[in-house]
N, C-alpha and C positions, 0 to 999 in steps of 0.2 A: 504494500500500500504506500503510495507516494507521500513523502513528508516534506514540509516546507521548513527551511531554516531562516529565521529572521534575527538579525543582529540589532542590539540596542544597547544604550548605556544608561546607567542610573547614577545620578549625582549623589555624592556622599557629603556629609556636613562640612568636611574640610576641603571641599572642591575636588577631591580625588574622584575619579570615575570608576565605576564598576562595569566592566564589559560583560555583556550577557549574550546568550543565544537562546531563542525560543524555538522549540521543535513542536510543530503542529501537523497533525494529519490533514492533508490538503483536501480530503473528501468532506463535503458539508455534513456536519453532524446535527441531528435534531436536538440533542441535549448538550448542555455545557460539559466540558471535560474536567475531571479532577486535574490538579496541577502538582507536579513533582519538581522539587528544587534539588539540584545536584551541586555539591561542594567538593572541589578537588583537594588534594593533600599537599604536603611539604614537597617543594621542588616540582610541583605539578601545575597544571593549567587546564582550562576547560576543554581545549582542543587536543589534549594529550592522547596519543595512541588510540585505544579503543573506546574512549569516552564518548565521542560523537556517535559512533556505531551503537553503543549502549543506549544513548538518548533517543536515537532514531527508532530503535526496536521498541522502546517503551512507548514512543509516540504512535507507532503503528498499532500498538495494543490498546489504544483508546485513552491516552493521557496527553495533556500538554506538559512539556518538560522545559524547565528553565535552568540552564547551566550557566555558571558565572565564574569569573576570575576574581579572587581576592585582590583588593586594590593595591596591596603592597607585595604581590607575588613576583614582581620583577618582569612581567610580560606585558608589553604594550599592544594596543589595538592595531597599530601600524605594522607590527611584526609578531603575529599571534602565536608563532611556534618557537620564539627565541627569548632568552633572558637578556634583554637589552637595558634593563633598569636595575642593576645589582645594588645601586644606592638605595632604592626603595626596598628591595628584598632585605637588605641589612637592617632596615628600621622596622620591619614587620614584627608584630607581637600577636599573641593569642587574643588579647583584648581588642586589638585592631580588627582581627578577623571576626570577632563576635559583633562588633559594630557593623562590619560589612554585611554579615548574614542577616542581622536585624534590619538593616536598610533594605535588603532584598525582600524580606518577608513583609515589611511595612509598605513596600511598593505595590503589593499585589492588587489593591483596589484600583490604582492607576493602570496597571497592566490589564485588568479586566475591562477598563474603559477603552484601552487601545484596541482590544479584540472583542468587540461587543458580541455577546451571545456565544462566545467560544470557551470561556474559562469559568469554572465554578470555584471561587476562592473560599467557599465553605468546606472544600475537600482538598486539603493541602498535605502532601507527603514530603518528607525531607530525607535526602540521601547524602551520606558523607563518606569519602574514601580516606583512609589513613589518618593524617592529622585532621583533615576535614571531617572525619567521623567523630572525633572528640568534640570538635566545634559544634557539630550537628546535635550531639547528645545534649550539650548545655543549652543550645538555642531552642531545642524542642521542650526542654524543661522551663524555659523562660517565656515561651510564646504559645499561648493557648490556641492560636490559629493552626498549629501543627497537629494533625489528627493521626498520623502514623509516621514511624521513624524506621529507617534501615541504615545500618552501617556496613561498610566493606573494609576489611583489614584495618579496623580502627585501632588507634592507640588507646590504652587504658589509663594513661597518665601523661601529663605534659612535662612533669619533672623527671626527665630521662637522663640526667647527667650526673656523673660522679662528683664527689667533693673536689677531687684533683682537677677535673675539667672546669668546675666552677671557679676554682682558685685562679687558674691560668686565664680564664675568661675575664675575670675582674682585673687581673694585672694588665692584660693587653687592651681591654676595652672591647674586645670582639673575639669570636672564634670563627674558623673557616671550615666549611664542609665541601669536599670535592663533589662535583657533578661528573660522574664517570662517563655519562653520555656526551656531554658538551666539552669536557675537560676544563670547565670553569671552576675556580675556587669561589665559593659563595659565602660571603661574610655575613655573620649575624652579630649585631651589636649587643652590648651588655644590657640594653633596654629590654631585650627579650627575657633575659635572666631576671631582671628586676620585676618584670611583669609576672613571671611565674611565682616569684617569692612574695611580692606585695599583694597579689590578687589570688592567693592560693585557695581561698574559700570558694570564690566564684568559679575558678578554673579546675575544680575537683570533678572530674568526669564521672567517677563512680557515685559520688553524692548526687550529681544531677540525674544519673540513671535511676537511682533509688527514688527520686521524686516523680518519675514519669508515670502517668496514668493512661497511656495510649499504647496501641499495639506496636511492638518493637521487634525487629528481626536483625540479628547479628550474624554476619557472614564472614568467615575467615579461612584462609588457605592453611592447610596443615604444615606445609613446607615454607611458610613465609619467613624469610631471613631478616627482613627489614623491621617487621613488627611481629613478634612471636605470638602464636595463637593463645598463649597464656593471657595476653591482654584482653582478648575476647572473653575468656573465661572470667576474668576479673570484673568486666562490665556486667556479664550475665549474672554473676554471683550477687551483684548489688541491685539488680533490677527485679521488678515484680514478675515472678515466674508464671503467673496466670496469663500475663499479657506479652511475655517475652519468649522468643525462641532463638536458640543458638544452633547454627549450622557450620560445621567444620568440613571443608571440602578437601578430600585426600589428594595427594600428589600434585599440589599446585601452590604457587607462592603469592607474593604481595600484589601483583597485578593480574593474577589468574591466567598467566601465560601469554598475555598480550603485550606488545612492545610499542615503542615510539621510534620512528614512524610506524603506523599501523600496518602490519603485514598479514592481517587476517585474524579471524577468531580462533578460539580453542574450545574443546569440550567443556573445560572448567568455566570459561567465560560464558558459554551458552547456558550452563547450569545456573550461573549467577543471574543472567538475564531472565530465565524462567522463574527462578525463585523470587526475583524482584517483581516481575509482572504479576505473578500469582498472589503475592503478599498484598500489593496495593489494589489489585482487583477485588480481593476479599474484603479489604478494610476501607476502601474509598469509593468503589463503584457500586454503591448500594442505592 
């Protein structure tokens, strides 16, 4: 079924722009569609690898899908596949990303006006991958507009650094993370560490999970080397078991076998797509 991709930008309070793509089934629907919001992870972006394919498949299944770039993720609209703003990446924090995702959620009434008769903003699902999964858990706990939540390879905690790493971080004012795909050294300023420590209560993913009163599906690859599946188990242990399901997919890793640039899907990724579609169909298409 053909899907339309429409790009748009949302202005944030500090004049930074949040680049978005809306995926809509191009067939005229008699009913408004539930909307799914997708948040990418660390060193990620909305057009990474299989993410557009994932969003298109969900749109073909009867959803509107809004995928967006966090405003400080280092990727600009003019060059959507490249990290050209490492200065912004260095300044990013989890609280900044929570402001971004809140801005997107609060934009939904305006989005509905842009696409009259297309989107049902009373049926909103949230999806987050990796670090974006942790952000999504907290956002879902903070926003009653979110009616169902799904995480993919989510971190279970944002405080993932040793005391020695933190010591060196404070001494230098930054740490650098290599991007093996682009061969870039990606700097993270001490502002990120300060955010983790100063806002530890709000940034507690497991505490947010325990507050959730909505359907929640946690998906993780058993062979994930970037974020161990133990993180998924930590989130699940904190969540309401009556509303939450944990699925560990065997023999796959952090991105479920898909790469950037996208070279095609995998059995594991197709399983993720089916699990996602089935979950939101059950919980939003009523």
